[in-house]
C-alpha positions as CSV (number, residue, x, y, z in Angstrom):
1,M,20.3,-29.1,30.8
2,S,18.5,-27.7,33.9
3,Q,19.1,-31.0,35.7
4,S,22.8,-30.7,35.2
5,V,22.8,-27.1,36.5
6,A,20.9,-28.2,39.6
7,Q,23.1,-31.2,40.1
8,D,26.2,-29.0,39.7
9,F,24.9,-26.5,42.2
10,L,24.0,-29.3,44.7
11,R,27.5,-30.8,44.3
12,K,29.2,-27.4,44.9
13,L,26.9,-26.8,47.9
14,S,27.8,-30.1,49.5
15,E,31.5,-29.5,49.0
16,N,31.6,-25.9,50.0
17,H,30.5,-25.4,53.7
18,N,31.0,-21.6,53.5
19,L,28.5,-21.5,50.6
20,K,26.1,-23.7,52.5
21,R,26.3,-21.4,55.6
22,K,25.7,-18.3,53.4
23,L,22.7,-19.9,51.8
24,K,21.2,-20.8,55.2
25,I,21.7,-17.2,56.4
26,F,20.1,-15.8,53.2
27,L,17.1,-18.2,53.4
28,G,16.7,-17.4,57.1
29,V,16.7,-13.7,56.6
30,G,14.4,-14.0,53.7
31,L,11.9,-16.1,55.7
32,V,12.0,-13.6,58.6
33,G,11.5,-10.7,56.2
34,L,8.5,-12.5,54.5
35,L,6.9,-13.1,57.9
36,L,7.4,-9.5,59.0
37,V,5.9,-8.1,55.7
38,G,3.0,-10.6,55.9
39,G,2.3,-9.5,59.5
40,L,2.4,-5.9,58.6
41,I,0.0,-6.4,55.7
42,I,-2.5,-8.2,58.0
43,W,-2.1,-5.6,60.7
44,A,-2.7,-2.8,58.2
45,G,-5.8,-4.5,56.9
46,V,-7.3,-5.1,60.4
47,A,-6.4,-1.5,61.5
48,T,-8.1,-0.1,58.3
49,V,-11.3,-2.1,58.9
50,Q,-11.4,-1.0,62.5
51,H,-10.9,2.6,61.5
52,V,-13.7,2.5,58.9
53,V,-16.1,0.9,61.4
54,S,-15.3,3.5,64.1
55,I,-15.9,6.3,61.6
56,G,-19.3,4.8,60.6
57,A,-20.3,4.4,64.3
58,N,-19.2,7.9,65.3
59,S,-22.3,9.9,66.3
60,N,-20.6,13.1,65.3
61,V,-20.4,11.9,61.6
62,T,-24.0,10.9,61.7
63,E,-25.0,14.3,63.1
64,Q,-23.0,16.1,60.4
65,V,-24.8,14.1,57.7
66,R,-28.2,15.1,59.2
67,N,-27.1,18.7,59.2
68,L,-26.0,18.4,55.6
69,K,-29.4,16.9,54.7
70,A,-31.1,20.0,56.2
71,E,-28.9,22.4,54.3
72,I,-29.0,20.7,50.9
73,P,-32.2,22.4,49.8
74,K,-30.5,25.8,50.4
75,I,-27.7,24.8,48.0
76,P,-29.3,24.6,44.5
77,A,-26.3,23.1,42.7
78,M,-26.0,20.2,45.2
79,A,-29.8,19.6,45.7
80,K,-29.8,16.5,43.5
81,V,-31.9,13.6,44.7
82,G,-29.6,11.0,43.2
83,C,-26.6,12.5,45.0
84,W,-28.2,12.5,48.4
85,D,-29.5,8.9,48.0
86,Q,-26.0,7.8,47.0
87,V,-24.4,9.6,50.0
88,T,-26.8,8.0,52.5
89,S,-26.4,4.5,50.9
90,L,-22.6,4.9,51.3
91,M,-22.9,5.6,55.0
92,N,-23.4,1.9,55.6
93,V,-20.0,0.2,56.2
94,K,-21.3,-3.0,54.5
95,V,-21.4,-1.3,51.1
96,W,-17.7,-0.4,51.4
97,L,-16.8,-4.0,52.3
98,E,-18.8,-5.6,49.5
99,K,-17.9,-3.3,46.6
100,P,-14.4,-2.0,45.7
101,V,-13.7,1.5,46.8
102,A,-13.2,2.7,43.2
103,D,-16.7,1.6,42.3
104,N,-18.3,3.4,45.3
105,I,-16.4,6.6,44.6
106,K,-17.3,6.4,40.9
107,S,-21.0,5.9,41.6
108,L,-20.9,8.8,44.0
109,E,-19.1,11.0,41.5
110,D,-21.7,10.0,38.8
111,A,-24.6,10.8,41.1
112,C,-23.3,14.1,42.4
113,L,-21.5,15.6,39.5
114,G,-24.0,14.4,36.8
115,K,-21.6,12.3,34.9
116,K,-23.1,9.5,32.9
117,P,-21.8,6.0,33.5
118,A,-19.8,4.6,30.5
119,N,-21.8,1.4,30.1
């Protein structure tokens, strides 16, 4: 049945030049659109990785983390050792590239807010 439908479509396509022209235009526009979307996805990925690397390499961010480390003992609710260890381990860009973002955020939330993992 599917062969007869395909054969019927090919027969109509070979007979109708207007349909053939419209099909070529549709496929051409679809291919260009696919290439544009693929290029945008790759560009967005590269730009995101470059942005994450630049944030990690920013000396201002590192200085703010050091200042936070000095102020943590003054804040009793946030003075959890596990939380600070998790924050410092997440300062490494490699951690964000190896593990999914959701896992990193969940482990930080568990360490800082005292939630127990659901394992």
